[in-house]
C-alpha positions in Angstrom: -2.5 96.8 131.9 -6.2 96.2 132.2 -8.5 99.2 131.6 -12.3 99.4 132.0 -15.0 102.0 131.6 -14.8 105.0 133.8 -17.8 107.1 134.5 -18.8 110.4 136.2 -22.3 111.9 136.7 -22.3 115.7 136.7 -25.8 117.2 137.1 -27.6 115.3 134.4 -24.5 114.5 132.3 -22.5 111.3 132.5 -18.9 110.9 131.3 -17.8 107.4 130.2 -16.3 105.3 127.5 -17.9 103.7 124.4 -16.7 101.9 121.2 -17.1 100.8 117.6 -18.8 101.5 114.2 -21.6 100.0 111.9 -25.2 100.7 110.7 -28.8 101.0 111.8 -32.1 102.8 112.7 -33.4 105.9 110.9 -32.1 109.4 111.8 -34.0 111.4 114.5 -33.2 115.0 115.2 -32.8 115.4 119.0 -34.0 118.6 120.7 -31.6 121.2 122.0 -30.7 121.4 125.7 -31.5 124.9 127.0 -30.6 125.8 130.6 -33.5 127.9 131.7 -34.8 129.4 134.9 -31.4 129.6 136.7 -29.7 132.8 137.8 -26.0 133.5 137.3 -25.4 132.4 140.9 -27.2 129.1 140.3 -25.2 128.4 137.2 -22.1 129.3 139.2 -23.0 126.7 141.8 -23.7 124.1 139.0 -20.2 124.9 137.5 -18.7 124.6 141.0 -20.3 121.3 141.5 -19.0 120.1 138.2 -15.5 121.4 138.9 -15.5 119.7 142.3 -16.8 116.6 140.6 -13.9 116.5 138.1 -11.4 116.8 140.9 -13.1 114.1 142.9 -13.5 111.8 139.9 -9.8 112.1 139.1 -8.9 111.3 142.7 -11.2 108.3 142.8 -10.0 106.9 139.5 -6.4 107.2 140.6 -7.2 104.9 143.5 -8.4 102.2 141.0 -7.5 103.2 137.5 -8.5 99.8 136.0 -12.0 99.7 137.7 -15.5 100.7 136.7 -16.1 104.0 138.6 -19.3 106.0 139.1 -19.7 109.0 141.4 -22.4 111.6 141.8 -20.8 115.0 142.3 -24.2 116.5 142.9 -24.9 114.0 145.7 -21.5 114.5 147.4 -21.6 118.2 146.9 -25.1 118.5 148.4 -24.4 116.3 151.4 -21.2 118.4 152.2 -23.2 121.5 151.4 -25.5 120.7 154.3 -22.5 120.1 156.5 -21.0 123.4 155.4 -23.8 125.2 157.2 -22.4 123.8 160.5 -18.7 124.6 159.9 -16.8 127.4 161.4 -13.4 129.2 160.7 -10.8 127.2 158.9 -13.0 124.1 158.7 -15.6 126.2 156.8 -13.0 127.9 154.5 -11.4 124.6 153.5 -14.7 122.9 152.8 -15.9 125.9 150.8 -12.7 125.9 148.7 -12.8 122.1 148.2 -16.3 122.4 146.9 -15.2 125.3 144.7 -17.6 127.8 146.2 -15.0 130.4 146.9 -16.7 133.0 144.8 -20.1 132.6 146.5 -21.3 133.8 149.9 -22.9 131.2 152.2 -26.4 132.7 151.5 -25.8 132.5 147.8 -24.6 128.8 148.1 -27.8 127.8 150.1 -30.2 129.7 147.8 -28.5 128.2 144.7 -28.9 124.7 146.1 -32.5 125.5 146.8 -33.0 126.7 143.2 -31.1 123.8 141.7 -33.2 121.3 143.6 -36.5 122.9 142.4 -35.2 123.5 138.9 -33.8 120.0 138.2 -36.8 118.2 139.7 -39.4 120.0 137.5 -37.4 120.4 134.3 -38.5 117.5 132.2 -41.8 115.6 132.9 -40.4 112.6 130.9 -37.4 112.3 133.3 -37.8 111.1 136.8 -35.2 112.8 139.0 -35.5 112.7 142.8 -33.2 114.6 145.1 -33.7 114.0 148.9 -31.8 115.1 152.0 -32.1 114.1 155.6 -30.5 114.6 159.0 -30.4 111.7 161.5 -29.3 112.6 165.0 -28.7 110.6 168.1 -31.4 111.1 170.8 -30.3 113.7 173.3 -27.7 115.2 170.9 -27.9 119.0 171.2 -28.2 120.5 167.8 -28.3 124.2 167.0 -31.8 125.2 165.8 -30.4 127.5 163.2 -28.5 124.6 161.6 -31.7 122.6 161.4 -33.7 125.5 160.1 -31.3 126.3 157.3 -31.1 122.7 156.1 -34.9 122.3 156.2 -35.4 125.6 154.3 -32.8 125.3 151.6 -32.3 121.5 151.3 -35.7 120.2 152.2 -34.0 118.1 154.8 -36.0 115.6 156.8 -34.9 115.8 160.5 -35.2 112.9 162.9 -33.7 112.0 166.3 -33.4 108.3 167.0 -31.9 106.0 169.6 -28.6 105.1 167.9 -28.2 102.2 170.4 -31.3 100.6 169.1 -30.5 98.2 166.2 -33.7 99.1 164.4 -32.3 102.6 163.8 -30.0 101.2 161.1 -33.0 99.6 159.5 -35.0 102.9 159.7 -32.2 104.9 158.0 -31.6 102.3 155.4 -35.3 102.1 154.6 -35.2 105.8 153.8 -32.3 105.3 151.5 -34.0 102.3 149.8 -37.2 104.4 149.2 -35.4 107.5 147.9 -33.4 105.4 145.4 -36.3 103.4 144.3 -34.7 100.2 145.7 -31.5 100.6 143.7 -29.4 101.3 146.8 -30.8 99.3 149.7 -28.6 100.4 152.5 -25.9 102.9 153.4 -25.2 101.8 157.0 -24.1 98.4 158.4 -24.1 99.5 162.0 -23.7 102.7 164.1 -20.7 103.1 166.3 -21.1 104.2 169.9 -19.5 107.7 169.3 -21.5 108.5 166.2 -24.0 111.4 166.9 -25.3 112.4 163.4 -25.7 111.5 159.7 -26.3 113.9 156.9 -27.6 111.9 153.9 -28.3 112.9 150.3 -30.0 110.6 147.8 -30.3 111.1 144.1 -32.4 109.0 141.8 -32.5 109.3 138.0 -34.6 107.3 135.5 -35.1 108.4 131.9 -35.8 107.0 128.5 -33.7 107.9 125.5 -35.3 110.5 123.2 -34.7 107.9 120.5 -34.4 104.4 122.0 -32.1 101.7 120.7 -33.9 98.9 118.8 -33.1 95.8 120.9 -33.3 93.6 117.8 -30.1 95.3 116.6 -28.2 94.6 119.8 -25.6 91.9 119.3 -22.8 90.2 121.2 -19.4 91.5 120.2 -16.0 92.2 121.7 -15.1 95.0 124.1 -11.4 95.6 124.0 -10.1 96.2 127.5 -6.6 96.4 126.0 -5.4 96.0 122.4 -4.7 92.3 123.2 -7.4 91.5 125.7 -11.2 91.6 125.1 -14.4 90.5 126.7 -17.9 89.9 125.2 -20.5 92.6 125.6 -24.0 93.3 124.3 -23.5 96.2 121.9 -26.5 98.5 121.2 -26.7 100.3 117.9 -28.6 103.3 116.6 -28.2 105.7 113.6 -29.3 109.0 114.9 -28.9 112.8 114.4 -27.1 113.9 117.6 -24.4 116.4 118.7 -20.9 115.1 118.5 -17.3 116.1 118.0 -14.3 114.2 116.8 -10.7 115.4 117.7 -7.2 114.1 117.4 -7.5 112.6 121.0 -11.1 111.4 121.3 -14.6 111.2 119.8 -17.5 112.5 121.9 -21.3 112.2 121.4 -24.3 113.4 123.4 -27.5 111.4 123.6 -30.6 113.1 124.9 -33.3 111.8 127.3 -36.9 112.7 127.2 -37.5 116.2 125.9 -33.8 116.8 125.7 -33.1 118.7 128.9 -31.0 115.8 130.2 -28.4 113.9 128.2 -25.6 111.4 128.5 -22.2 112.4 127.0 -19.8 109.7 125.9 -16.1 110.4 125.4 -14.1 107.7 123.6 -10.3 108.0 123.4 -8.9 107.4 120.0 -6.7 104.4 119.3 -3.3 105.0 121.0 -4.7 107.4 123.5 -5.1 106.3 127.1 -8.4 107.0 128.9 -6.4 108.1 131.9 -4.8 110.8 129.8 -8.2 112.2 128.8 -9.4 112.0 132.4 -6.3 113.8 133.7 -7.1 116.9 131.7 -10.8 117.1 132.7 -11.9 120.3 134.3 -14.7 122.8 133.7 -12.9 124.5 130.8 -12.1 121.3 129.0 -15.6 119.9 129.6 -17.3 123.1 128.4 -15.1 123.1 125.3 -16.1 119.6 124.5 -19.8 120.4 124.8 -19.6 123.8 122.9 -17.6 122.2 120.0 -20.3 119.7 119.2 -22.5 119.9 116.1 -25.4 117.8 114.9 -25.4 115.3 112.1 -26.3 111.7 111.4 -24.1 109.3 113.3 -24.0 105.5 113.9 -23.8 105.2 117.6 -22.7 101.9 119.2 -22.7 101.6 123.0 -22.3 98.6 125.3 -25.3 97.7 127.5 -23.9 97.8 131.1 -24.8 97.9 134.7 -22.7 98.1 137.9 -22.5 99.5 141.4 -19.8 101.3 143.5 -19.3 101.5 147.3 -16.6 104.0 148.2 -15.4 105.8 151.3 -14.3 109.3 150.3 -12.4 110.4 153.4 -8.9 110.1 151.8 -10.0 111.6 148.5 -11.7 114.7 150.2 -8.8 115.1 152.5 -6.4 115.2 149.6 -8.6 117.8 147.9 -8.2 120.2 150.8 -10.8 119.5 153.6 -8.7 117.4 155.8 -9.4 119.5 158.9 -13.1 118.4 158.8 -11.8 114.8 159.5 -9.5 115.8 162.3 -11.0 115.0 165.7 -9.1 117.7 167.4 -9.1 120.6 164.8 -12.6 120.2 163.2 -14.9 123.1 164.1 -18.6 122.4 163.7 -19.8 124.7 166.4 -22.8 125.8 164.3 -24.1 122.2 164.5 -23.6 121.9 168.3 -21.9 124.0 171.0 -22.0 121.3 173.7 -19.9 118.6 172.0 -16.7 118.5 169.9 -17.6 116.6 166.7 -15.8 115.8 163.5 -16.6 114.1 160.1 -15.6 110.5 160.7 -16.8 109.1 157.3 -18.1 110.3 154.0 -19.6 107.2 152.3 -20.7 107.1 148.7 -22.8 104.4 147.0 -23.8 104.5 143.3 -25.7 102.4 140.8 -26.2 102.7 137.1 -27.9 100.7 134.4 -27.8 101.7 130.7 -29.9 99.8 128.2 -31.8 100.1 124.9 -34.6 102.2 126.4 -32.7 104.5 128.7 -30.7 104.9 131.9 -31.4 104.4 135.6 -29.0 105.7 138.1 -28.9 106.3 141.9 -26.5 107.7 144.4 -26.4 108.1 148.2 -23.9 110.1 150.2 -23.7 110.0 153.9 -21.7 112.3 156.1 -21.1 110.7 159.5 -20.3 112.9 162.5 -18.6 111.4 165.5 -18.2 112.9 169.0 -14.6 113.4 169.9 -13.9 111.0 172.7 -11.4 112.6 175.2 -8.9 109.9 176.4 -8.7 109.6 180.2 -5.9 111.7 181.7 -3.1 109.4 182.6 0.3 109.7 184.2 2.4 106.5 183.9 5.9 106.9 185.2 7.3 103.9 183.4 10.5 105.4 182.2 13.3 107.6 183.7 11.9 110.8 185.4 12.8 113.8 187.4 11.4 114.5 190.8 11.5 117.3 193.4 10.3 118.0 196.9 9.1 121.6 197.3 7.7 124.0 199.8 4.5 125.3 198.2 4.1 128.9 199.6 7.7 130.0 198.9 8.2 127.6 196.0 11.5 126.5 197.5 12.8 123.2 196.2 14.0 121.1 199.1 15.2 118.1 197.1 15.5 117.4 193.4 16.5 114.2 191.7 15.8 111.7 188.9 15.0 108.1 188.8 16.5 106.0 186.0 16.2 102.5 187.6 13.6 101.7 190.3 15.1 98.3 191.1 15.1 97.8 194.9 18.5 96.9 196.3 
């Protein structure tokens, strides 16, 4: 069956598929990739985000195994991390476990998000990385001040209350998304339903040049084999470079650095006869860390297709399957730390992504919106439209004077 490139962004690393072999540009030793300035708790959160990302990626690819896929675990994790600050009881426990934060306290989670935002944004002056968070609430919706304060302090969240019945509100929110993704994702909302009371939105924008760019004069049109018997044309970029890589019985992996080398893209190519789905199915933190730690540097001819695509995905089913189904349940969801005056639940987690990989570098963007809807209580109704029991009683003593049942109301 048809198979295409599958991709996952995991805090500055991208997992995908490449192909081929040949010759080109001179070797260039790439810098090492130190992780500096993070505490053990911060690194734990980064690993948790990755672990959550691998689970979510496998779930999303299982929905469309033959499609191009791009998710941002960082974006989804951060949007849900803001929501976590409003969850209570089983809702909180399930969300924390789904996000793989079981070993961290709530305060540690929030502080680590704060540190990660600061750390990633200032790490490499040659890499443009923007992380933005926002809370958009319906005018008059009563929000707990502590929830707002926490998300302002730890997530730098912009907070605005708007008239959700005004059509211009959709434009206002989409304009924020468009700005924070540098125009790569123009909108996240089509409209706002009557019962929606709040959106938590995260945006991630990444733009960086390769440490050693590909020479566009060496790019040539060649075949990309979707299956052994079916291929399509692609623009294949080529570079001979000294980079970390590892070859195993199952796959070849190579790491290409951006800027000063603090960010990179990791490519994993299954060997002939090995299905990409089989490689993906084994992905977890342990497997990923093993791939990275097994790499060594030497000169390598790297050939990668130039590509660009977008994804628009609703993640409700995927996140429910991963363990946070209560958050989507209008009757059981408990977000009392967001509001105590209204019963709300997560009605939609929407994820949009964009990526473009070319000779000079990579541009990628992601937006995740967590939509909260007010639980609408259906009107109380009694409709005796089927056989029923009836009784005539005396109220003070409770005596039943008559009792019967009606199975056919046809008047004789």
